[in-house]
TIKOL-826730 format. One record per residue (C-alpha): z, x, y. Coordinates in nm, 2 decimals. Example, Ala and Ser with C-alpha at 12.3 -4.5 7.8 and 13.67 -1.06 7.14 Angstrom:
// TIKOL-826730
[[0.78 1.23 -0.45]]
[[0.71 1.37 -0.11]]
***
This chain:
// TIKOL-826730
[[2.82 0.86 0.75]]
[[2.54 1.00 0.98]]
[[2.21 1.04 0.82]]
[[1.92 1.22 0.99]]
[[1.58 1.10 0.92]]
[[1.30 1.34 0.81]]
[[0.99 1.24 0.98]]
[[0.64 1.31 0.85]]
[[0.46 1.50 1.13]]
[[0.47 1.46 1.50]]
[[0.16 1.37 1.70]]
[[-0.07 1.42 1.40]]
[[0.13 1.18 1.18]]
[[-0.11 0.96 0.97]]
[[-0.23 0.68 1.19]]
[[-0.47 0.48 0.98]]
[[-0.56 0.41 0.62]]
[[-0.92 0.30 0.55]]
[[-1.17 0.23 0.28]]
[[-1.47 0.45 0.23]]
[[-1.71 0.17 0.32]]
[[-2.01 0.38 0.43]]
[[-2.24 0.45 0.14]]
[[-2.01 0.41 -0.17]]
[[-2.14 0.58 -0.48]]
[[-2.36 0.36 -0.70]]
[[-2.20 0.20 -1.00]]
[[-2.29 0.37 -1.32]]
[[-2.44 0.17 -1.60]]
[[-2.21 0.07 -1.88]]
[[-2.27 0.19 -2.24]]
[[-2.24 -0.09 -2.51]]
[[-1.88 0.01 -2.59]]
[[-1.78 0.01 -2.23]]
[[-1.95 -0.32 -2.17]]
[[-1.78 -0.49 -2.47]]
[[-1.44 -0.37 -2.34]]
[[-1.50 -0.51 -1.98]]
[[-1.62 -0.83 -2.12]]
[[-1.32 -0.87 -2.35]]
[[-1.09 -0.80 -2.05]]
[[-1.28 -1.05 -1.83]]
[[-1.26 -1.32 -2.09]]
[[-0.89 -1.26 -2.14]]
[[-0.82 -1.30 -1.77]]
[[-1.04 -1.61 -1.77]]
[[-0.82 -1.76 -2.03]]
[[-0.50 -1.66 -1.85]]
[[-0.63 -1.79 -1.52]]
[[-0.71 -2.12 -1.68]]
[[-0.40 -2.17 -1.89]]
[[-0.14 -1.97 -1.69]]
[[-0.04 -1.81 -2.02]]
[[-0.01 -1.43 -2.02]]
[[0.09 -1.19 -2.30]]
[[0.20 -0.87 -2.12]]
[[0.53 -0.94 -1.95]]
[[0.73 -0.75 -2.22]]
[[0.46 -0.48 -2.26]]
[[0.37 -0.39 -1.90]]
[[0.56 -0.34 -1.58]]
[[0.37 -0.34 -1.24]]
[[0.50 -0.18 -0.93]]
[[0.30 -0.21 -0.61]]
[[0.32 -0.13 -0.23]]
[[0.15 -0.29 0.07]]
[[0.02 -0.06 0.35]]
[[-0.18 -0.13 0.66]]
[[-0.54 -0.03 0.66]]
[[-0.84 -0.09 0.87]]
[[-1.08 -0.38 0.88]]
[[-0.81 -0.64 0.83]]
[[-0.75 -0.52 0.48]]
[[-0.44 -0.39 0.32]]
[[-0.43 -0.08 0.10]]
[[-0.24 -0.18 -0.22]]
[[-0.16 0.12 -0.45]]
[[0.00 0.02 -0.78]]
[[0.15 0.18 -1.09]]
[[0.12 0.01 -1.42]]
[[0.39 0.13 -1.67]]
[[0.35 0.08 -2.04]]
[[0.68 -0.03 -2.19]]
[[0.58 -0.11 -2.55]]
[[0.22 0.00 -2.58]]
[[0.32 0.33 -2.72]]
[[0.00 0.41 -2.91]]
[[-0.24 0.34 -2.61]]
[[-0.41 0.66 -2.52]]
[[-0.75 0.57 -2.37]]
[[-0.74 0.25 -2.18]]
[[-0.99 0.01 -2.02]]
[[-0.83 -0.17 -1.72]]
[[-0.95 -0.49 -1.54]]
[[-0.80 -0.62 -1.21]]
[[-0.88 -0.95 -1.05]]
[[-0.72 -1.11 -0.74]]
[[-0.75 -1.49 -0.70]]
[[-0.67 -1.66 -0.36]]
[[-0.38 -1.90 -0.33]]
[[-0.38 -2.18 -0.07]]
[[-0.09 -2.41 0.01]]
[[0.07 -2.30 -0.31]]
[[-0.23 -2.36 -0.55]]
[[-0.47 -2.10 -0.70]]
[[-0.83 -2.14 -0.60]]
[[-1.06 -2.28 -0.86]]
[[-1.38 -2.21 -0.67]]
[[-1.38 -1.84 -0.66]]
[[-1.60 -1.66 -0.92]]
[[-1.70 -1.30 -1.02]]
[[-1.95 -1.10 -0.84]]
[[-2.00 -0.86 -1.13]]
[[-2.00 -1.09 -1.44]]
[[-2.38 -1.14 -1.47]]
[[-2.43 -0.76 -1.42]]
[[-2.18 -0.68 -1.69]]
[[-2.32 -0.93 -1.93]]
[[-2.69 -0.86 -1.89]]
[[-2.72 -0.54 -1.69]]
[[-3.01 -0.47 -1.45]]
[[-3.06 -0.58 -1.11]]
[[-2.87 -0.47 -0.80]]
[[-2.52 -0.35 -0.90]]
[[-2.21 -0.50 -0.73]]
[[-2.02 -0.30 -0.48]]
[[-1.80 -0.03 -0.64]]
[[-1.45 -0.13 -0.50]]
[[-1.26 0.15 -0.66]]
[[-1.39 0.41 -0.40]]
[[-1.09 0.33 -0.18]]
[[-0.95 0.65 -0.01]]
[[-0.78 0.78 0.29]]
[[-0.95 1.01 0.54]]
[[-0.87 1.38 0.50]]
[[-0.60 1.53 0.71]]
[[-0.45 1.21 0.84]]
[[-0.11 1.27 0.69]]
[[0.02 1.63 0.72]]
[[0.36 1.70 0.60]]
[[0.62 1.85 0.82]]
[[0.91 1.79 1.05]]
[[0.92 1.58 1.37]]
[[0.96 1.88 1.60]]
[[0.70 2.11 1.46]]
[[0.43 2.10 1.73]]
[[0.48 1.80 1.96]]
[[0.70 1.70 2.25]]
[[0.73 1.39 2.46]]
[[0.55 1.40 2.80]]
[[0.78 1.39 3.08]]
[[0.74 1.10 3.33]]
[[0.84 1.23 3.68]]
[[0.87 0.89 3.85]]
[[0.93 0.54 3.71]]
[[0.68 0.39 3.96]]
[[0.41 0.63 3.85]]
[[0.48 0.55 3.48]]
[[0.47 0.18 3.55]]
[[0.14 0.21 3.73]]
[[-0.03 0.42 3.46]]
[[0.10 0.17 3.19]]
[[-0.04 -0.13 3.38]]
[[-0.38 0.03 3.41]]
[[-0.40 0.13 3.05]]
[[-0.28 -0.21 2.95]]
[[-0.57 -0.37 3.13]]
[[-0.82 -0.14 2.97]]
[[-0.66 -0.20 2.64]]
[[-0.69 -0.58 2.67]]
[[-1.07 -0.55 2.77]]
[[-1.15 -0.31 2.49]]
[[-0.95 -0.50 2.23]]
[[-1.13 -0.82 2.32]]
[[-1.47 -0.65 2.26]]
[[-1.34 -0.50 1.93]]
[[-1.23 -0.84 1.82]]
[[-1.58 -0.99 1.88]]
[[-1.74 -0.72 1.68]]
[[-1.49 -0.75 1.40]]
[[-1.54 -1.12 1.36]]
[[-1.91 -1.07 1.34]]
[[-1.86 -0.80 1.08]]
[[-1.62 -1.01 0.88]]
[[-1.86 -1.31 0.88]]
[[-2.13 -1.09 0.73]]
[[-1.92 -0.94 0.46]]
[[-1.68 -1.21 0.34]]
[[-1.79 -1.46 0.08]]
[[-1.52 -1.73 0.03]]
[[-1.65 -1.81 -0.32]]
[[-1.61 -1.46 -0.47]]
[[-1.28 -1.31 -0.59]]
[[-1.12 -1.12 -0.30]]
[[-1.09 -0.82 -0.53]]
[[-1.23 -0.74 -0.88]]
[[-1.27 -0.41 -1.05]]
[[-1.26 -0.24 -1.39]]
[[-1.15 0.12 -1.47]]
[[-1.16 0.36 -1.77]]
[[-0.92 0.65 -1.82]]
[[-0.67 0.83 -2.03]]
[[-0.31 0.71 -2.02]]
[[-0.08 0.99 -1.88]]
[[0.30 0.97 -1.88]]
[[0.28 0.61 -2.01]]
[[0.15 0.49 -1.68]]
[[-0.18 0.41 -1.50]]
[[-0.21 0.42 -1.12]]
[[-0.49 0.26 -0.92]]
[[-0.53 0.08 -0.58]]
[[-0.68 -0.25 -0.47]]
[[-0.78 -0.38 -0.12]]
[[-0.68 -0.73 0.01]]
[[-0.69 -0.92 0.34]]
[[-0.38 -1.11 0.46]]
[[-0.30 -1.40 0.23]]
[[-0.14 -1.51 -0.09]]
[[-0.29 -1.41 -0.43]]
[[-0.25 -1.42 -0.80]]
[[-0.34 -1.07 -0.93]]
[[-0.43 -1.05 -1.30]]
[[-0.43 -0.72 -1.48]]
[[-0.57 -0.68 -1.83]]
[[-0.54 -0.37 -2.05]]
[[-0.70 -0.29 -2.39]]
[[-0.74 0.02 -2.60]]
[[-1.09 0.13 -2.57]]
[[-1.09 0.25 -2.93]]
[[-0.98 -0.09 -3.07]]
[[-1.15 -0.35 -2.85]]
[[-1.29 -0.53 -3.17]]
[[-0.97 -0.54 -3.36]]
[[-0.71 -0.60 -3.08]]
[[-0.65 -0.85 -2.80]]
[[-0.61 -0.74 -2.44]]
[[-0.27 -0.75 -2.28]]
[[-0.26 -0.96 -1.96]]
[[0.00 -0.99 -1.69]]
[[0.00 -1.20 -1.36]]
[[0.18 -1.13 -1.04]]
[[0.18 -1.33 -0.71]]
[[0.12 -1.10 -0.41]]
[[0.16 -1.19 -0.05]]
[[-0.02 -0.96 0.19]]
[[0.13 -0.99 0.55]]
[[-0.08 -1.00 0.86]]
[[-0.05 -0.65 0.98]]
[[-0.31 -0.71 1.24]]
[[-0.15 -0.98 1.47]]
[[0.01 -0.72 1.69]]
[[0.36 -0.81 1.57]]
[[0.59 -0.53 1.49]]
[[0.60 -0.48 1.11]]
[[0.72 -0.24 0.84]]
[[0.52 -0.18 0.53]]
[[0.65 -0.17 0.18]]
[[0.93 0.08 0.14]]
[[0.82 0.35 -0.11]]
[[1.10 0.54 -0.29]]
[[0.95 0.89 -0.35]]
[[1.03 1.19 -0.55]]
[[0.84 1.42 -0.32]]
[[0.55 1.45 -0.07]]
[[0.35 1.76 -0.14]]
[[0.08 1.91 0.07]]
[[-0.27 1.98 -0.09]]
[[-0.50 2.24 0.04]]
[[-0.79 2.00 0.05]]
[[-0.84 1.63 0.01]]
[[-0.94 1.49 -0.33]]
[[-1.30 1.43 -0.41]]
[[-1.44 1.08 -0.44]]
[[-1.45 1.12 -0.81]]
[[-1.08 1.20 -0.84]]
[[-0.94 0.98 -0.56]]
[[-0.93 0.65 -0.77]]
[[-0.69 0.81 -1.02]]
[[-0.46 0.92 -0.75]]
[[-0.40 0.62 -0.52]]
[[-0.08 0.77 -0.37]]
[[-0.26 1.08 -0.25]]
[[-0.34 1.00 0.11]]
[[-0.57 1.27 0.26]]
[[-0.39 1.60 0.20]]
[[-0.05 1.44 0.13]]
[[0.03 1.38 -0.24]]
[[0.30 1.12 -0.26]]
[[0.50 1.11 -0.59]]
[[0.67 0.77 -0.62]]
[[0.99 0.75 -0.83]]
[[0.93 0.61 -1.19]]
[[1.25 0.41 -1.17]]
[[1.48 0.31 -0.88]]
[[1.79 0.45 -1.05]]
[[1.94 0.77 -0.94]]
[[2.23 0.99 -1.02]]
[[2.50 1.06 -0.76]]
[[2.39 1.42 -0.74]]
[[2.03 1.31 -0.63]]
[[1.89 1.21 -0.30]]
[[1.72 0.89 -0.20]]
[[1.39 0.95 -0.02]]
[[1.20 0.66 0.14]]
[[0.86 0.65 0.30]]
[[0.71 0.36 0.50]]
[[0.48 0.26 0.78]]
[[0.58 0.14 1.13]]
[[0.30 -0.09 1.24]]
[[0.21 -0.24 1.58]]
[[0.46 -0.06 1.79]]
[[0.41 -0.05 2.17]]
[[0.20 0.23 2.32]]
[[0.13 0.46 2.50]]
[[0.50 0.53 2.57]]
[[0.65 0.48 2.23]]
[[1.02 0.39 2.21]]
[[1.12 0.25 1.87]]
[[1.47 0.28 1.71]]
[[1.53 0.25 1.35]]
[[1.86 0.18 1.16]]
[[1.93 0.22 0.79]]
[[2.18 -0.01 0.65]]
[[2.31 0.01 0.29]]
[[2.45 -0.29 0.11]]
[[2.65 -0.26 -0.21]]
[[2.66 -0.55 -0.47]]
[[3.03 -0.60 -0.53]]
[[3.14 -0.90 -0.75]]
[[2.79 -1.05 -0.70]]
[[2.82 -1.04 -0.33]]
[[2.61 -0.84 -0.09]]
[[2.85 -0.61 0.10]]
[[2.78 -0.37 0.38]]
[[2.86 -0.02 0.25]]
[[2.74 0.20 0.53]]
[[2.47 0.24 0.80]]
[[2.32 0.52 1.00]]
[[2.33 0.56 1.38]]
[[2.02 0.43 1.54]]
[[1.75 0.69 1.54]]
[[1.48 0.70 1.81]]
[[1.11 0.74 1.75]]
[[0.90 0.84 2.05]]
[[0.54 0.94 2.11]]
[[0.65 1.28 1.98]]
[[0.70 1.12 1.64]]
[[0.46 0.84 1.61]]
[[0.08 0.87 1.68]]
[[-0.11 0.72 1.97]]
[[-0.33 0.41 1.92]]
[[-0.63 0.45 1.69]]
[[-0.90 0.19 1.75]]
[[-0.64 0.01 1.96]]
[[-0.40 -0.02 1.66]]
[[-0.08 0.16 1.60]]
[[0.08 0.27 1.27]]
[[0.26 0.57 1.15]]
[[0.45 0.70 0.86]]
[[0.82 0.78 0.87]]
[[1.02 0.94 0.58]]
[[1.40 0.97 0.54]]
[[1.61 1.15 0.28]]
[[1.96 1.04 0.21]]
[[2.21 1.22 -0.02]]
[[2.37 0.98 -0.27]]
[[2.69 1.18 -0.34]]
[[2.91 0.94 -0.12]]
[[2.78 0.64 -0.30]]
[[2.99 0.49 -0.58]]
[[2.80 0.38 -0.90]]
[[2.64 0.04 -0.87]]
[[2.35 -0.16 -0.73]]
[[2.24 -0.12 -0.37]]
[[1.99 -0.26 -0.11]]
[[1.85 -0.05 0.17]]
[[1.76 -0.25 0.47]]
[[1.55 -0.08 0.74]]
[[1.55 -0.24 1.08]]
[[1.30 -0.13 1.36]]
[[1.34 -0.23 1.72]]
[[1.06 -0.17 1.98]]
[[1.19 -0.15 2.33]]
[[0.84 -0.20 2.48]]
[[0.75 -0.51 2.30]]
[[1.10 -0.63 2.25]]
[[1.02 -0.70 1.88]]
[[1.23 -0.64 1.57]]
[[1.11 -0.59 1.21]]
[[1.29 -0.55 0.88]]
[[1.21 -0.44 0.52]]
[[1.43 -0.39 0.21]]
[[1.43 -0.21 -0.12]]
[[1.67 -0.21 -0.41]]
[[1.80 0.09 -0.60]]
[[2.09 0.18 -0.83]]
[[2.33 0.48 -0.84]]
[[2.45 0.58 -1.19]]
***
């Protein structure tokens, strides 16, 4: 079965995710009801962190994705689905990430906002929920809309150009690394939780979506939810998940999480800072709609979106292969795979700040797939760096 990938944009494909770090809006003061809700959530997570006992595994389902962003920080959008909390309409949500080292959760990290929440006044902690993506970085379209690969007339000329650019790349990269280390030394406090934030909002379609930011490493992420109208008479629901953020910044070829999507719609304008936190899967002018469940009918299509990170440049030459494995009798059996597809500098963007990453999307009709459980494995191979990267995602055909 030959499957043709649908690529998101050519030369203008989204190259970088980043946080809106310059001048985030000030944190608004909490009214008494909001403060009580946040304190109840924080205390519930304190208890769960201390005892390793959580109450929400049967009530909440958490689905998340890891994407490469700037400043050595991954962009981690997530969707919290309410499985049994049917009467929850207006929610207060609290998220805390705690570092893990050598298999053990840190006991030294503490909250940067606890005192502010408890007493108010004084400088407010940084507002971490202002993460967003720059406008226009992810237009939606086909691979051949407006780009073409530059022809190289002579192999010797190409080799010479590449050598000169590589030398310049190494010099500028070294200077960027020095500046980056100085910036990280000023911003990172090893005794604070790597991420901590609260949110208020109405529950729509039995789900809540937000995003967090984490540097490479292992974390226990606690999420607590409570009904804002019943803080005094109810107990927050808490779940814990262990998350490993890969090092997307070590120049090794990597693939991000594979996101199964319903659609990717183009917006006329990017979302405002006020609306962005509630729509973490809206990246610039691209509104990504992930599937609610990884179960599909045979008359549907499977659409997958992901990042290719750290590919060689400036002359991009990456091949991707999509392999489908069927679970038969408890065994993982190859069902089918695509012919290798080539991604060139017409399909993936040039380096940005001496980093490379771009989004690719593929749509596959499921009509030839018998009912059952499957695993999609994507393998990317970079001719320039001679590197290979893989990522997988499970799905079911009904």
